C-alpha positions in Angstrom: 186.2 138.1 139.0 187.3 138.4 142.7 190.2 140.8 143.4 193.3 139.0 144.5 195.6 140.2 147.3 198.4 138.2 148.9 197.0 135.2 150.8 193.4 136.1 150.1 190.8 137.2 147.6 188.2 140.0 148.1 184.8 139.4 146.6 181.5 141.2 147.4 183.2 143.2 150.1 184.4 140.1 152.0 187.9 138.8 152.3 188.4 135.1 151.8 191.7 133.5 152.8 193.5 131.4 150.2 196.0 128.9 151.4 198.3 126.7 149.3 197.1 128.1 145.9 199.5 125.9 143.9 198.3 122.6 145.5 197.2 120.2 142.8 193.6 119.1 143.5 193.1 117.2 140.2 196.6 116.3 139.1 195.7 114.5 135.9 194.2 117.7 134.4 196.5 120.2 136.2 193.9 121.9 138.3 195.4 123.7 141.3 193.5 125.3 144.1 193.9 128.7 142.5 192.5 127.5 139.2 189.7 125.7 141.1 188.7 128.9 142.9 188.6 130.7 139.5 186.3 128.0 138.1 184.1 128.1 141.1 183.6 131.9 140.7 182.6 131.3 137.1 180.3 128.5 138.0 178.7 130.2 141.0 175.8 131.8 139.1 174.6 128.3 138.2 175.6 126.4 141.3 174.5 128.7 144.1 170.7 128.8 143.3 170.5 125.0 143.9 172.3 125.3 147.3 170.7 128.5 148.6 168.5 128.1 151.7 169.4 124.4 152.0 171.5 122.3 154.4 174.8 121.7 152.8 177.1 118.6 153.1 180.4 118.9 151.4 183.1 116.3 150.5 186.6 117.6 151.3 189.8 116.5 149.7 192.6 118.4 151.6 195.4 116.7 149.6 193.6 116.5 146.3 191.4 113.7 144.8 194.0 111.0 145.5 194.4 111.8 149.1 192.1 111.1 152.1 188.6 112.6 151.8 185.7 113.0 154.2 182.1 114.2 154.3 181.6 117.4 156.3 178.1 118.1 157.7 179.0 120.3 160.7 180.2 123.7 159.6 184.1 123.9 159.8 185.6 126.1 162.5 186.5 128.9 162.7 183.6 130.4 160.7 184.0 133.7 158.9 181.3 136.3 159.8 179.8 136.1 156.3 179.0 132.4 156.5 175.4 131.6 157.4 174.5 128.4 159.2 171.4 126.5 160.2 170.9 123.8 162.9 169.0 120.6 161.9 168.8 117.6 164.2 171.7 118.7 166.3 174.0 119.4 163.3 175.1 123.0 162.4 175.1 123.1 158.6 176.6 125.7 156.3 174.0 127.4 154.2 175.8 128.3 151.0 174.1 131.4 149.7 176.9 133.6 148.5 180.1 133.6 146.4 182.3 134.4 149.4 181.0 131.3 151.2 181.5 129.2 148.1 185.1 130.3 147.7 185.8 129.9 151.4 184.6 126.3 151.1 186.6 125.9 147.9 189.8 127.0 149.8 189.0 124.2 152.3 189.2 121.8 149.3 185.5 121.1 149.3 185.3 119.6 145.9 181.7 118.4 146.0 178.5 120.2 147.2 175.5 118.1 148.3 172.5 120.2 149.4 169.4 118.8 151.2 166.3 118.1 149.2 164.3 120.5 151.3 164.7 124.1 152.4 166.0 125.2 155.8 163.3 124.8 158.5 160.9 123.1 156.1 159.9 119.5 155.5 158.7 119.4 151.9 160.9 118.6 148.9 162.0 121.3 146.5 162.0 119.1 143.5 161.7 115.4 142.5 164.9 113.7 141.7 165.2 110.1 140.5 168.7 108.6 141.0 170.0 106.0 138.6 172.9 104.3 140.3 175.0 101.9 138.2 176.5 98.8 139.8 179.4 98.9 137.3 182.2 101.5 137.5 181.8 102.1 133.8 178.2 101.7 132.7 177.7 102.0 128.9 173.9 101.7 129.2 173.3 104.6 131.6 172.0 106.9 128.9 169.7 104.2 127.6 168.4 103.8 131.1 167.8 107.5 131.5 165.9 107.6 128.1 163.6 104.8 129.2 162.8 106.6 132.5 162.3 109.9 130.6 159.9 108.2 128.2 157.8 106.7 131.1 157.6 110.1 132.8 156.5 111.7 129.5 153.8 109.1 129.0 152.5 110.2 132.4 152.5 113.8 131.3 155.5 114.7 133.4 158.3 116.8 131.9 161.8 116.2 133.2 165.5 117.2 132.8 168.3 114.6 132.8 171.5 115.4 134.7 174.8 113.6 135.0 175.7 112.9 138.6 179.3 113.9 137.6 180.4 110.4 138.6 178.9 107.3 137.0 175.2 107.8 137.4 172.4 109.9 136.2 169.6 111.8 137.9 166.2 112.7 136.4 164.9 116.0 137.8 161.3 116.9 137.8 160.4 120.5 138.8 157.3 120.3 141.0 154.8 122.7 142.5 155.6 123.2 146.2 153.4 121.2 148.5 154.1 117.6 147.5 155.4 115.4 150.4 158.4 113.1 150.4 156.0 110.2 151.0 154.0 111.1 147.9 157.2 111.3 145.8 158.3 107.9 147.0 154.9 106.5 146.0 155.2 107.8 142.5 158.9 106.8 142.4 158.1 103.2 143.4 155.4 103.1 140.7 157.8 104.3 137.9 160.6 102.2 139.2 158.5 99.0 139.3 157.3 99.7 135.8 160.7 100.2 134.2 162.1 97.2 136.2 159.4 94.9 134.8 159.7 96.4 131.3 163.5 96.2 131.2 164.6 93.6 133.9 168.1 93.3 132.2 168.7 97.0 132.9 167.0 98.0 136.1 166.7 96.7 139.7 165.0 97.9 142.9 167.4 95.9 145.0 168.9 98.2 147.7 171.9 96.0 148.5 174.6 96.6 145.9 176.0 93.1 146.4 172.7 91.7 145.1 172.3 93.9 142.1 174.7 92.2 139.7 175.4 94.5 136.7 172.0 96.2 136.9 171.3 99.9 137.4 169.6 100.7 140.7 166.5 102.8 140.4 166.6 104.7 143.7 163.2 106.0 144.6 164.0 105.9 148.3 166.4 108.8 148.3 163.6 111.3 149.1 163.7 111.8 152.8 164.3 114.8 155.0 168.0 115.3 155.6 169.0 113.2 152.5 171.2 114.8 149.9 172.1 114.4 146.2 174.9 116.0 144.2 173.8 119.6 143.3 173.4 120.6 139.7 176.7 122.1 138.6 178.8 120.7 141.5 182.3 119.5 140.6 183.1 116.0 141.6 186.2 114.4 143.1 186.9 112.3 140.0 190.0 112.1 137.8 188.5 114.2 135.0 187.3 117.0 137.3 183.8 116.2 136.0 180.8 118.5 136.8 177.2 117.4 137.4 175.6 118.6 134.3 172.0 119.0 133.1 171.5 117.7 129.6 169.0 117.9 126.8 167.1 114.7 125.9 168.7 115.0 122.5 172.1 114.7 124.1 171.0 111.7 126.1 169.7 110.1 122.9 173.1 110.7 121.2 174.7 108.7 124.1 177.0 111.4 125.5 179.4 110.4 128.2 179.4 112.0 131.7 183.1 112.5 131.4 182.6 115.0 128.6 181.5 117.7 131.0 184.2 119.0 133.3 185.7 122.1 134.9 187.9 122.9 131.9 185.1 123.2 129.4 181.9 123.9 131.3 182.0 127.7 130.8 181.6 127.4 127.1 178.7 125.0 127.6 176.9 127.3 130.0 177.4 130.2 127.5 175.8 128.1 124.8 173.1 126.2 126.8 172.4 128.4 129.8 170.7 126.7 132.8 168.6 123.9 131.3 166.9 123.3 134.6 165.0 126.6 134.1 163.5 125.3 130.8 160.6 123.6 132.6 158.2 125.3 135.0 157.1 123.6 138.2 154.4 121.0 137.6 151.5 119.6 139.5 151.6 115.9 140.3 148.2 115.8 142.0 146.3 113.7 139.4 148.9 111.0 139.5 149.2 111.0 143.3 145.4 110.8 143.7 145.3 107.9 141.2 148.0 106.0 143.0 146.3 106.6 146.4 143.0 105.3 145.0 141.2 108.6 145.5 
């Protein structure tokens, strides 16, 4: 754990300022900024690998989850010397590659961490992520939808890991061998999305405009572009229950667990028991499927 001194914490040889440690960030569950920083430190081993060497967007809630919030792409000023940055398309992003940087952002009430889908200075995706976005605030069919997508991927010989978004949706993560392009992932994504939509039209839609989706779950295969982001695995979310974006087993999805079950107050026990489920599948080649879809 970081060493505390008045008004700051010292970790890995760096001093991180701490302001308003008693401010409630998640009032319903009693999480203050001081508690949040403790939880971030415990979570860092799992969260940091999925943000390292990527362009980071955060969502800040200076007055807690019920106050005003805003997306932050440009690195906040003033920048401590230990914070690394990278410029992309005229924006200076934080590159969150250390515990001091994570805690510095936590002190700024950054409650969500959304890394780019590609590494700094590169144009190829790090992994394939399918985003299942419900139209309803409470969607009891989200695990059913995830199961159907997982089954289709499995039928194509593709292994995947389901992940709660930490909000209402789910993401399906496919570790891939480096070299696949964003265009190729969108090609496969459209193929899978069209298939599940035709197979289960009551459940899925490819309609981009939310007002035209009704109560259906949007199969978002278009998220894969350079500069786009998705909620990082293990990021907290600015929701009432202090939920955390959590990788699951397919057995858990089959048992219809609820995203609200996984939150800042219980994640440490889960990680002790499960470890990082995203490490359970090695990177896979998608070449055969891509060539088939390209007619080669």
